[in-house]
C-alpha positions in Angstrom: -8.6 -7.3 6.9 -9.8 -8.8 4.0 -9.9 -7.4 0.2 -13.5 -6.6 0.4 -13.4 -4.6 4.0 -9.7 -3.1 2.3 -12.0 -1.8 -0.8 -14.9 -0.6 1.4 -11.9 1.5 3.6 -10.5 2.7 0.1 -14.2 4.4 -1.3 -14.4 5.8 2.0 -10.9 7.5 1.5 -8.5 5.6 3.4 -5.3 4.4 2.1 -5.1 0.4 2.2 -1.6 -1.4 2.2 -1.3 -5.1 0.8 0.9 -6.9 3.4 1.7 -9.5 0.8 3.4 -7.1 -1.7 3.2 -3.8 1.0 1.8 -2.0 -1.9 -0.3 1.2 -0.8 -3.6 1.5 -2.7 -5.8 4.7 -2.6 -8.9 5.7 -4.9 -9.3 8.9 -6.9 -11.2 10.0 -9.0 -9.5 8.5 -11.8 -9.8 4.9 -10.4 -7.4 2.8 -8.5 -4.0 4.6 -7.5 -1.0 2.0 -6.0 1.7 3.8 -4.4 -0.1 7.3 -6.2 0.3 5.6 -9.8 -3.0 6.0 -11.8 -3.5 1.7 -12.2 -5.9 -0.9 -13.5 -8.1 -2.5 -11.6 -6.1 -5.8 -12.5 -3.0 -4.5 -11.1 -4.0 -6.4 -7.7 -2.7 -9.8 -8.1 -4.6 -13.0 -7.1 -2.0 -13.6 -4.3 -2.7 -10.0 -2.7 -6.7 -10.4 -3.4 -6.4 -13.2 -1.2 -4.0 -12.2 1.4 -4.6 -9.6 4.5 -4.6 -5.9 4.0 -4.6 -2.7 6.7 -5.0 0.7 6.4 -2.4 3.4 6.8 -0.9 6.9 7.2 0.8 8.1 4.3 3.8 10.3 5.0 4.4 13.1 2.7 7.2 14.8 3.5 10.6 14.2 5.0 9.4 16.8 8.3 6.4 14.3 8.7 9.2 11.3 8.5 11.7 12.8 11.1 8.9 12.8 13.4 8.4 9.1 13.6 10.4 7.3 16.6 13.8 5.3 15.3 10.9 1.7 15.3 8.9 3.4 12.5 11.5 4.6 10.3 12.7 1.1 10.2 9.4 -0.5 9.4 9.1 1.6 6.7 12.8 0.7 5.2 11.8 -2.7 5.7 8.3 -2.5 4.1 10.3 -0.8 1.3 12.8 -3.5 0.3 9.8 -6.2 1.3 7.7 -4.1 -1.4 10.6 -3.9 -4.0 11.0 -7.7 -3.8 7.5 -8.7 -4.3 7.9 -6.3 -7.5 10.7 -7.9 -8.8 9.0 -11.3 -8.2 6.3 -10.0 -10.3 7.8 -8.0 -12.9 6.6 -5.0 -12.2 
């Protein structure tokens, strides 16, 4: 999905992930959340806004994590690594 579709999805209460930065975004009553933290709207980089997005399901407990397949767990760890690298490059 594109950035416009991701914004629409967030207004409906869904979490979305930037496939550029691997950052999870949500909308709350207070504003935009990135990885659960309130951030200004300009936190989303131009690179992210021009990139692809996807809806995601947030795993909130180790119990939920343990229910995942080994492939799903590996994908989560890989995404976390890519997210950290993006933040390192962009000084976040």
